[in-house]
C-alpha positions as CSV (number, residue, x, y, z in Angstrom):
1,M,9.9,20.1,-24.0
2,A,7.3,18.8,-21.7
3,C,6.6,20.6,-18.5
4,I,7.0,17.3,-16.2
5,A,4.7,17.4,-13.0
6,P,5.1,14.9,-10.0
7,T,4.1,11.6,-10.3
8,L,0.5,10.7,-8.5
9,K,0.5,7.8,-6.7
10,L,-2.5,5.3,-6.3
11,T,-3.3,2.5,-3.7
12,A,-5.0,0.1,-4.5
13,G,-7.7,-0.9,-2.1
14,I,-11.3,-2.3,-1.3
15,M,-14.1,-2.0,1.2
16,R,-15.7,-4.5,3.1
17,S,-19.0,-4.2,4.8
18,P,-20.1,-6.9,7.7
19,N,-22.1,-8.2,5.0
20,S,-19.8,-9.1,2.1
21,S,-19.5,-12.4,1.0
22,P,-16.2,-13.7,0.1
23,M,-17.3,-14.0,-3.6
24,A,-18.7,-10.7,-3.9
25,V,-15.1,-9.3,-1.7
26,A,-12.9,-11.1,-4.7
27,L,-15.3,-9.6,-7.3
28,G,-14.8,-5.9,-5.7
29,L,-10.8,-6.5,-6.2
30,L,-11.1,-7.6,-9.6
31,I,-13.8,-5.4,-11.0
32,L,-13.0,-1.9,-8.7
33,W,-9.6,-1.1,-8.7
34,A,-7.6,-2.0,-11.2
35,P,-4.4,-2.5,-10.7
36,I,-2.2,0.5,-11.8
37,A,0.3,1.3,-9.3
38,S,1.2,5.3,-10.7
39,A,0.1,7.7,-13.7
40,E,2.4,10.3,-14.9
41,E,1.4,13.6,-16.0
42,Y,3.1,16.2,-18.3
43,K,2.1,19.2,-20.4
44,D,3.5,20.6,-23.4
45,C,3.1,24.0,-22.8
46,A,2.5,26.2,-19.4
47,Q,-1.0,26.9,-20.5
48,C,-1.5,23.1,-21.7
49,P,-3.6,20.7,-20.0
50,S,-2.1,18.1,-18.3
51,M,-2.0,14.6,-19.9
52,V,-2.0,11.1,-18.9
53,D,0.3,8.2,-21.3
54,I,-3.0,5.5,-21.8
55,A,-1.3,2.0,-23.0
56,A,-3.0,-0.2,-25.6
57,G,-5.8,-2.6,-25.1
58,S,-9.1,-3.9,-25.1
59,L,-12.4,-3.7,-23.6
60,M,-16.6,-4.6,-23.8
61,M,-17.5,-1.3,-25.3
62,G,-21.2,-0.9,-24.4
63,A,-23.9,-1.7,-21.9
64,S,-23.3,-5.1,-19.7
65,P,-26.4,-7.7,-19.8
66,T,-26.9,-6.8,-16.2
67,E,-26.7,-2.8,-17.2
68,L,-29.5,-3.9,-19.4
69,K,-31.7,-5.3,-16.8
70,T,-31.2,-2.8,-14.1
71,W,-31.8,0.2,-16.5
72,D,-34.8,-1.5,-18.8
73,R,-36.6,1.3,-18.5
74,V,-35.1,3.7,-19.8
75,E,-34.9,3.9,-23.6
76,S,-31.9,5.0,-24.7
77,V,-30.2,2.1,-22.9
78,Q,-30.4,0.0,-26.3
79,R,-28.0,2.8,-27.6
80,E,-25.5,0.9,-25.5
81,Q,-26.0,-1.9,-27.5
82,P,-24.6,-4.1,-29.1
83,Q,-21.8,-4.9,-26.0
84,H,-18.8,-5.5,-27.8
85,R,-15.0,-6.2,-28.3
86,V,-12.9,-3.3,-29.2
87,T,-8.9,-3.5,-29.5
88,I,-6.8,-0.2,-29.0
89,A,-3.9,-1.7,-30.8
90,H,-1.8,2.3,-30.1
91,P,-1.0,4.1,-27.1
92,F,-2.3,7.9,-26.7
93,A,-2.5,10.2,-24.0
94,I,-5.7,11.8,-22.8
95,G,-6.3,14.7,-20.4
96,R,-6.0,14.1,-16.8
97,Y,-8.9,16.5,-16.6
98,P,-12.0,18.2,-18.5
99,V,-10.5,21.4,-20.1
100,T,-10.4,24.2,-17.6
101,R,-11.5,28.2,-18.0
102,Q,-8.2,29.0,-17.8
103,E,-6.5,27.0,-20.0
104,F,-9.6,27.6,-22.3
105,A,-8.9,31.1,-22.0
106,A,-5.3,31.0,-23.0
107,F,-6.9,29.8,-26.7
108,A,-9.6,33.0,-26.6
109,S,-6.9,35.2,-25.9
110,E,-4.3,33.7,-28.3
111,T,-7.0,33.7,-31.3
112,A,-8.8,36.4,-30.3
113,Y,-11.8,33.3,-30.7
114,D,-15.3,34.6,-30.3
115,A,-17.7,31.8,-28.6
116,K,-21.1,33.5,-27.4
117,G,-24.6,31.8,-26.8
118,C,-25.2,29.4,-24.5
119,W,-28.4,27.4,-23.6
120,V,-28.8,27.7,-20.0
121,N,-31.2,26.7,-17.2
122,V,-33.2,29.1,-15.2
123,S,-35.8,27.8,-12.8
124,E,-35.7,24.4,-14.6
125,K,-36.1,25.7,-18.3
126,W,-34.0,25.9,-21.1
127,K,-33.2,28.9,-22.6
128,L,-30.9,30.8,-25.1
129,G,-29.0,33.4,-23.9
130,Q,-27.1,35.5,-26.2
131,S,-24.8,36.6,-24.0
132,N,-24.5,33.5,-22.3
133,S,-20.3,32.1,-23.1
134,W,-17.8,30.2,-21.4
135,R,-16.9,33.2,-19.3
136,D,-20.5,34.0,-18.4
137,P,-22.7,30.2,-18.1
138,G,-25.2,31.5,-15.6
139,Y,-23.6,30.6,-12.2
140,K,-20.4,31.4,-11.0
141,Q,-16.5,29.3,-11.5
142,T,-13.6,29.4,-10.6
143,E,-11.0,29.0,-13.1
144,R,-10.1,25.8,-12.5
145,D,-13.7,24.5,-13.1
146,P,-14.3,23.0,-16.6
147,A,-15.1,25.5,-19.6
148,V,-18.8,24.9,-20.6
149,C,-20.9,26.1,-23.2
150,I,-18.4,24.4,-25.5
151,G,-19.8,23.5,-28.5
152,L,-18.1,20.7,-31.0
153,E,-16.4,23.1,-33.2
154,D,-15.1,25.2,-30.3
155,A,-13.3,22.1,-28.8
156,H,-12.2,21.0,-32.4
157,Q,-10.6,24.8,-33.0
158,Y,-9.2,24.5,-29.5
159,A,-7.5,21.1,-30.3
160,Q,-6.2,22.6,-33.4
161,W,-4.5,25.6,-31.6
162,L,-3.4,23.3,-29.4
163,S,-1.8,21.1,-31.9
164,R,-0.2,24.4,-34.1
165,K,1.4,25.5,-30.4
166,T,3.0,22.4,-29.5
167,G,3.9,20.6,-32.7
168,H,1.8,17.2,-31.4
169,S,-1.3,16.2,-32.9
170,Y,-4.1,16.8,-30.4
171,R,-7.7,16.1,-30.9
172,L,-11.2,14.7,-29.4
173,P,-10.9,11.4,-28.2
174,S,-13.2,8.9,-30.1
175,E,-15.9,6.9,-28.2
176,A,-14.2,4.0,-27.7
177,E,-10.8,5.6,-26.7
178,W,-13.2,8.0,-24.0
179,E,-15.2,4.6,-22.4
180,Y,-11.8,2.8,-22.5
181,A,-10.3,5.7,-20.3
182,A,-13.5,6.2,-18.2
183,R,-13.4,1.9,-17.3
184,A,-9.4,2.0,-15.9
185,G,-9.7,-2.0,-16.6
186,T,-13.3,-2.1,-14.8
187,T,-16.3,-3.4,-16.2
188,A,-19.0,-2.3,-13.6
189,S,-21.6,0.4,-14.3
190,R,-18.6,3.2,-13.3
191,F,-15.2,2.5,-12.3
192,W,-16.0,2.4,-8.7
193,G,-18.6,0.1,-9.2
194,E,-22.0,-0.3,-9.0
195,D,-23.0,1.4,-5.9
196,A,-24.5,4.4,-6.5
197,S,-24.4,5.9,-2.8
198,R,-20.4,6.1,-3.2
199,A,-20.5,8.4,-6.1
200,C,-20.1,11.4,-4.5
201,D,-16.1,10.1,-3.5
202,F,-15.9,10.3,-7.0
203,A,-18.1,12.3,-8.9
204,N,-19.8,15.9,-9.5
205,V,-23.5,14.8,-9.8
206,A,-27.0,15.1,-9.3
207,D,-27.3,14.7,-5.8
208,L,-28.8,15.1,-2.7
209,T,-26.8,19.4,-2.4
210,G,-28.0,19.9,-6.1
211,A,-31.8,18.6,-5.4
212,E,-31.8,21.2,-1.9
213,A,-30.4,24.1,-3.4
214,M,-32.2,24.0,-7.6
215,H,-35.4,22.5,-6.0
216,W,-35.1,19.1,-7.6
217,S,-37.1,15.5,-6.8
218,K,-34.9,13.8,-4.3
219,A,-36.2,9.8,-5.2
220,D,-33.4,7.8,-6.2
221,D,-34.0,7.3,-10.1
222,V,-33.6,11.4,-9.8
223,V,-30.5,11.7,-7.9
224,F,-28.1,9.8,-6.4
225,Q,-28.4,9.9,-2.5
226,C,-25.1,11.6,-1.2
227,R,-23.7,14.9,-0.9
228,D,-21.2,16.1,-2.7
229,G,-20.7,19.3,-1.8
230,Y,-21.3,21.5,-4.9
231,V,-24.2,22.9,-6.8
232,Q,-23.3,23.4,-10.5
233,T,-19.4,22.6,-11.6
234,A,-16.7,21.6,-9.1
235,P,-12.9,22.7,-10.0
236,V,-11.3,19.9,-11.9
237,G,-9.7,17.2,-9.4
238,S,-12.0,17.6,-6.7
239,F,-12.9,13.8,-6.3
240,K,-11.0,10.5,-6.3
241,P,-9.8,10.0,-9.6
242,N,-9.8,6.4,-11.2
243,S,-7.0,4.3,-11.7
244,F,-6.1,5.6,-14.4
245,G,-5.3,8.4,-12.3
246,L,-8.1,10.6,-14.6
247,F,-10.3,12.7,-12.2
248,D,-13.7,14.0,-13.6
249,M,-14.4,11.2,-16.7
250,L,-17.9,10.7,-14.9
251,G,-20.1,13.5,-13.6
252,N,-19.0,18.0,-13.5
253,V,-19.0,18.3,-17.3
254,W,-20.7,16.1,-20.4
255,Q,-17.3,15.6,-23.0
256,W,-17.6,15.7,-26.6
257,T,-16.1,13.0,-28.5
258,E,-15.0,12.9,-32.3
259,D,-17.8,10.4,-33.5
260,C,-21.1,10.9,-35.3
261,F,-23.9,9.7,-33.2
262,H,-25.6,6.4,-34.4
263,Q,-28.5,4.9,-32.7
264,D,-26.4,1.9,-31.6
265,Y,-23.2,-0.3,-32.3
266,G,-24.1,-1.9,-35.2
267,G,-21.7,-1.8,-37.5
268,A,-19.1,0.3,-35.1
269,P,-15.6,-0.2,-35.5
270,S,-13.4,-2.3,-33.6
271,D,-10.4,-0.3,-33.7
272,G,-10.8,2.0,-31.2
273,S,-11.3,4.8,-34.4
274,A,-14.2,7.2,-34.2
275,W,-17.1,6.1,-36.3
276,A,-17.5,9.4,-37.8
277,E,-19.4,10.8,-41.2
278,P,-18.9,13.7,-43.1
279,G,-21.4,16.8,-42.6
280,C,-22.7,14.9,-39.2
281,K,-24.9,17.0,-37.6
282,Y,-25.3,15.2,-34.1
283,G,-22.1,14.5,-31.8
284,V,-21.7,11.9,-29.2
285,L,-21.5,13.3,-25.4
286,R,-19.8,11.6,-22.8
287,G,-19.9,10.8,-19.0
288,G,-22.7,13.2,-17.7
289,S,-22.6,16.1,-15.6
290,W,-23.4,18.2,-12.2
291,R,-26.8,17.4,-13.4
292,G,-26.9,13.9,-14.2
293,N,-28.4,11.5,-12.9
294,P,-28.2,7.4,-11.9
295,S,-29.4,6.1,-15.3
296,N,-26.7,8.3,-17.3
297,V,-23.4,9.0,-14.9
298,R,-22.2,5.8,-16.5
299,A,-19.4,4.8,-18.5
300,A,-21.8,3.1,-21.3
301,F,-23.9,6.1,-21.7
302,R,-23.9,8.0,-24.8
303,R,-26.2,11.2,-25.4
304,G,-26.4,12.6,-29.3
305,F,-26.0,16.1,-29.4
306,D,-26.7,19.1,-32.1
307,S,-23.1,19.5,-32.9
308,H,-23.8,23.1,-33.4
309,I,-25.7,23.7,-29.3
310,R,-23.8,25.2,-26.8
311,D,-25.2,24.4,-23.3
312,E,-24.0,25.2,-19.3
313,I,-23.0,21.5,-19.0
314,S,-21.2,20.4,-21.9
315,G,-17.3,20.8,-21.8
316,F,-14.4,18.5,-23.0
317,R,-11.4,17.0,-22.8
318,V,-8.6,16.4,-25.3
319,V,-6.4,13.6,-26.5
320,R,-3.1,13.8,-27.9
321,T,-1.9,11.2,-30.4
322,Q,1.1,9.4,-29.6
């Protein structure tokens, strides 16, 4: 029996500046706010993550010509090419939030799972902390913060445990499912639009708050020119959701997907399935993190990462096959 949570009501809207043209406002209505009226969340057990059903549909996956022009100086943008249409024929459920410390702790306690050894950043130098883990990533977290120091195998083990526990089929999202959920019907770089200065309303990112605490550059290509109020991770749900009712799809923590990393989308599946390979060494992380700068906190950005490595900025969310 699923534990049903209250329905979350989302109201569409648009902000208009005094200099906005009618065409800009029309595009804003079309792109920035998807016409989703409500989203209902549910859990399959008391310790399970909250899930949201996502209808089947299609998207243009990858960087748009506008993004290519904007980020042409960023070599990795070529990994987001060619932009291509993907049709997801079947509905699926996805976690409303990244998996939290509390939720991962329930799994670790029940299975006696050990996941020590995590790369942490100390004075802007990365080092392997043999004693660091999701329990101690090197900074303070609440139980509602997303679990970090999570490797790809850790995420797989958690999903398999959820499947056994609930009798449903849990897994990681494919890259296409993740991007479809992150975009939530929009086509801009981010689900709130192209305006990077609005990031702190919607995401925990590298911002002026972090720059001052961590002694980062305050340049606009290094940090977002706003303040989100958090230096490291934030409790999930601290910022505004996208139009599918999903929180932290961008920012807070990088999120593992099921795909094997490829240098571009040449030959990628068009049906929304994961592009997997046996013995794959490099997985794909999506979404950016609290260290994420404007170039990588985008719906299209993809990061290839050694599947055996854990670090202080990577976590995950799960999908349930319907």
